[in-house]
Every structure is written in C-alpha cells, then in structure tokens.
C-alpha positions as CSV (number, residue, x, y, z in Angstrom):
1,M,138.4,102.1,80.8
2,S,135.7,102.6,78.1
3,R,132.3,101.3,79.4
4,E,129.2,100.1,77.2
5,F,126.5,102.6,77.7
6,E,123.1,101.7,79.3
7,L,120.0,103.7,78.7
8,L,117.5,101.7,81.5
9,P,113.5,102.5,81.3
10,A,112.5,103.5,84.9
11,V,109.2,102.6,86.6
12,D,108.6,104.2,90.0
13,V,105.9,102.9,92.2
14,L,103.5,104.8,94.7
15,S,100.7,102.9,96.4
16,G,100.8,99.8,93.9
17,K,100.7,102.0,90.8
18,A,103.3,103.5,88.5
19,V,103.6,107.2,88.6
20,R,106.0,110.2,87.9
21,L,106.5,113.0,90.1
22,E,107.3,116.0,89.6
23,R,110.5,117.0,91.1
24,G,110.2,114.1,93.9
25,D,107.0,116.1,95.1
26,Y,104.5,113.4,96.4
27,G,101.6,115.6,96.3
28,R,102.1,116.0,92.8
29,V,101.8,113.1,90.1
30,A,102.4,114.2,86.8
31,L,101.9,110.8,85.3
32,D,99.9,107.8,86.6
33,G,100.9,104.4,84.5
34,G,98.7,102.5,85.9
35,D,99.5,98.8,87.0
36,P,103.5,98.7,87.8
37,F,103.9,95.3,86.7
38,E,102.2,95.6,83.6
39,L,104.4,98.7,82.9
40,I,107.8,96.9,83.9
41,A,106.7,93.7,81.5
42,R,106.0,96.1,78.3
43,V,109.2,98.4,79.0
44,A,111.1,95.1,79.7
45,A,110.3,94.1,76.4
46,A,112.4,96.3,74.9
47,R,115.3,94.1,76.4
48,P,116.9,96.9,77.8
49,R,120.1,96.0,80.0
50,L,118.0,96.5,83.3
51,V,115.0,97.6,84.0
52,H,115.3,100.2,87.1
53,V,112.3,100.0,89.6
54,V,111.9,102.2,92.8
55,A,109.4,101.7,95.3
56,L,108.8,105.8,96.5
57,G,106.5,104.7,99.8
58,S,109.6,102.7,101.0
59,A,112.3,105.5,100.1
60,R,110.2,107.8,102.1
61,D,109.1,105.6,104.9
62,G,111.8,102.8,104.8
63,G,111.5,99.1,104.8
64,A,112.9,96.7,102.2
65,P,110.3,96.5,99.2
66,V,110.5,92.7,99.1
67,A,107.3,91.7,97.9
68,L,107.6,94.6,95.0
69,A,111.0,93.1,94.3
70,R,109.6,89.9,93.7
71,G,106.8,90.9,91.4
72,A,109.1,93.3,89.4
73,V,111.9,90.1,88.4
74,T,108.9,88.1,87.6
75,A,107.3,90.9,85.3
76,A,111.2,92.0,83.9
77,S,112.1,88.3,83.3
78,P,114.4,87.9,81.4
79,V,115.6,91.0,82.1
80,P,117.2,91.8,85.4
81,V,116.4,94.6,88.0
82,Q,118.0,97.2,89.6
83,L,115.8,98.5,92.3
84,G,116.3,100.9,95.3
85,G,113.5,102.5,98.2
86,G,113.7,102.0,101.7
87,V,117.0,100.3,102.0
88,R,118.3,101.5,105.6
89,S,120.8,98.4,106.3
90,V,122.9,95.6,104.8
91,A,119.9,92.9,106.1
92,D,117.6,94.9,103.8
93,A,120.1,95.3,101.0
94,E,120.9,91.2,101.2
95,A,116.6,90.7,101.4
96,L,116.3,92.3,98.0
97,V,119.2,90.4,96.5
98,A,117.6,86.8,98.0
99,A,114.1,88.3,96.3
100,G,116.1,87.9,92.8
101,V,117.6,92.0,91.9
102,A,120.4,92.4,90.3
103,R,121.8,95.5,91.4
104,V,120.5,97.1,95.0
105,M,120.5,101.2,95.2
106,I,121.0,102.7,98.4
107,G,120.7,106.1,98.6
108,T,119.8,107.3,102.5
109,A,121.5,104.6,104.0
110,A,124.6,105.5,101.4
111,F,125.4,108.8,103.9
112,G,123.7,107.5,107.4
113,P,125.1,105.7,110.6
114,I,126.3,102.3,108.7
115,P,130.0,102.7,106.9
116,L,129.4,102.7,103.0
117,E,132.2,100.4,103.4
118,E,129.8,97.7,104.6
119,F,127.2,97.8,102.1
120,V,130.5,97.5,99.4
121,A,131.7,94.0,101.0
122,A,128.1,92.7,100.7
123,L,127.0,93.6,97.5
124,G,130.4,93.8,95.6
125,D,128.9,95.3,91.6
126,R,125.7,94.8,92.5
127,L,125.4,98.0,94.3
128,V,124.2,101.5,93.2
129,V,124.5,104.5,95.3
130,A,121.9,107.4,94.4
131,V,123.6,110.6,94.8
132,D,120.2,113.3,94.5
133,V,120.3,117.0,93.9
134,A,119.0,119.7,94.7
135,D,120.5,123.2,95.2
136,G,124.6,121.6,95.4
137,I,122.9,119.7,98.1
138,V,122.2,115.9,98.6
139,R,119.1,115.0,99.6
140,T,117.8,111.8,101.2
141,A,114.3,109.9,102.5
142,G,112.5,110.2,99.6
143,W,114.0,113.8,98.7
144,R,112.6,115.4,101.6
145,D,115.7,115.3,104.3
146,S,119.3,117.0,103.5
147,S,122.3,115.1,103.8
148,E,124.4,118.2,104.3
149,L,127.0,116.6,102.0
150,T,127.2,118.5,98.6
151,T,127.5,116.8,95.5
152,A,131.5,116.6,95.5
153,D,131.8,115.3,99.4
154,A,129.3,112.5,98.7
155,L,131.0,111.2,95.2
156,A,134.3,111.6,97.5
157,R,132.2,109.0,100.5
158,C,131.4,106.8,97.2
159,T,135.1,107.1,95.6
160,A,136.9,106.2,99.4
161,A,134.1,102.8,100.2
162,G,134.8,101.7,96.5
163,V,131.5,102.0,95.4
164,P,131.5,100.8,91.7
165,R,128.0,103.0,90.3
166,V,126.2,105.9,90.7
167,L,123.0,107.1,89.9
168,C,123.4,111.0,90.3
169,T,119.6,112.4,89.9
170,A,118.8,116.1,89.2
171,I,116.0,116.5,91.5
172,D,115.0,120.0,90.1
173,R,114.4,118.6,86.2
174,D,113.1,115.2,87.6
175,G,109.9,114.4,86.0
176,T,109.7,117.8,84.4
177,M,110.6,116.7,80.6
178,S,113.1,119.8,81.0
179,G,116.3,118.4,79.5
180,P,118.8,117.2,82.1
181,N,121.4,119.2,84.2
182,L,124.5,118.5,82.0
183,D,126.7,120.3,85.0
184,L,125.9,118.2,87.4
185,I,127.4,115.3,85.1
186,R,130.4,117.2,84.4
187,E,131.0,117.6,88.2
188,A,130.2,114.3,89.2
189,R,132.7,112.9,86.3
190,A,135.6,115.1,87.6
191,A,134.6,113.8,91.3
192,F,134.1,109.9,90.9
193,G,136.3,107.2,88.5
194,G,133.3,104.4,88.7
195,A,130.6,104.3,86.5
196,I,127.9,107.3,86.3
197,L,124.3,106.7,85.1
198,A,122.6,110.2,85.1
199,A,118.9,110.8,85.9
200,G,116.3,113.8,86.0
201,G,114.6,115.3,83.2
202,I,115.5,113.4,79.8
203,R,113.5,113.9,76.8
204,D,114.4,112.6,73.8
205,A,117.6,110.5,72.2
206,A,119.7,114.0,72.0
207,D,119.1,114.1,76.1
208,V,120.6,111.0,76.3
209,E,123.6,111.6,73.6
210,A,124.1,114.7,75.6
211,V,124.6,113.0,78.9
212,R,126.8,110.8,77.2
213,D,129.0,113.2,75.9
214,E,129.5,114.8,79.3
215,G,131.0,111.5,80.5
216,A,128.2,109.4,81.9
217,D,127.9,105.8,81.5
218,G,124.4,105.2,81.6
219,A,121.0,107.3,81.9
220,V,117.8,106.3,83.8
221,V,114.7,107.5,82.0
222,G,111.1,107.5,83.4
223,R,108.4,110.2,82.3
224,A,109.7,110.2,78.5
225,I,108.4,106.6,77.9
226,L,105.3,107.2,79.1
227,E,105.4,110.2,77.1
228,G,106.2,108.0,74.1
229,A,109.5,109.2,73.5
230,E,111.3,106.8,70.7
231,L,114.2,105.3,72.6
232,D,116.6,102.8,71.7
233,F,116.9,100.5,74.9
234,G,118.5,97.4,73.1
C-alpha cells in the first residue's frame, strides 16, 4: 500500500536547551539551538506533518517528560507532536497522550520486560518504536545500553506485536551530517511491513530522496535544520 512520505523536523532537548549531539554522545553537543520551544515553533511554521521532539535526559534516565510534552504541544500548535524519551511503562505513554502528544515513541521499553503488545493495545497508531542501531545491534537507555538484539530481531518483534511504525536511526551517522545509512533502510524495509521513518546523517533534499528510494515512508531531520538546509516540510 502506498503511503504519503513524511518529512519531520526534529528538536532534541537536553537540560532545557535544544541541542544536537554527535552520535548520541551526551558529552558532545554538536550544536546548541537555544530555547527548545522557540525552535519548535519555528519548525512548526513550515507546516510539517508532525514535529519530532526527543527528551534526551529522560531517554537516558527514565521518566515521562510531561512538562516538556505540554510545552512542545503548545509551541507546535496546530501542528501535532511526535515525542519520545523516558517512556518506561504504558502509564508513561498514556501520560504523554494526555498531555496532547499525537504519537509516542518508545525505545528502551519496547525491548524490555513489558510485552510490546501492551503498548500496541494502548496506543494503536499513536505508537512509534525507536530502533536505534550501532554496529548492527539495537541500543537503548539513551543509546548507552545494548539490547543484544540485531536489527532484524528487533523488527521481527515489532512485526509480531503489530507495531504500526518504527523509527530507524543509524547512531554512527546521527548529528554528523555525513549522509544516511541506506543499508540500514534496505534491511529495515525487507524485515518490516509497517511504516519506516529514517534518521541519522540526513543533510539535504538529495538524502531525503535517497532514503525514500530505498523504501522509507518518512525521514526525521535534525542538525540539517540548524545548519540552514532548505527542505520542504509541507
């Protein structure tokens, strides 16, 4: 089934600031984007399908970022928000939905002790599972821990649970402006029948077209926005 391609601007938040990390390293802030809500409002002005927001501190330490969610939803309005970071339970996910988040992204919790099917039942099409990959293995807890699952194994779990959408991030490309990992997108497309969002290294419109050609249903772009890339989010 053909899907409309989604190009989503990303705003990552750490310690109250919009930032871009290099390869997910909390000690390496590639760019400081200032006030996150101002940046969210600015990227929302381009009228993308959604604005993608990640609470980096919560992703690392746990705890649903409800206050950030409320602020992001207000700043992005009327554009809906896709938000992740810190969700460790179904209750955490539901708290973000109650705060107005249109899609909730889970990573650590998706590959932990709670059956993934419980998140699917609670969230339905609002659910996005983050498949964050380094050296062929999915990372969790703000990319610090190994899930010990290969990309294929993680996507097989998502398929079995009925997950509607995944975000595949090439960690070694994230925040580097070095181009996307097309092999990862090909592998994901072969293994997963739902919607796939691609992230990591995307620099410009040509990179967006490249991931689309490999079968991605959307792309998430962060550092390229702060670097001034001209992209059509509408």
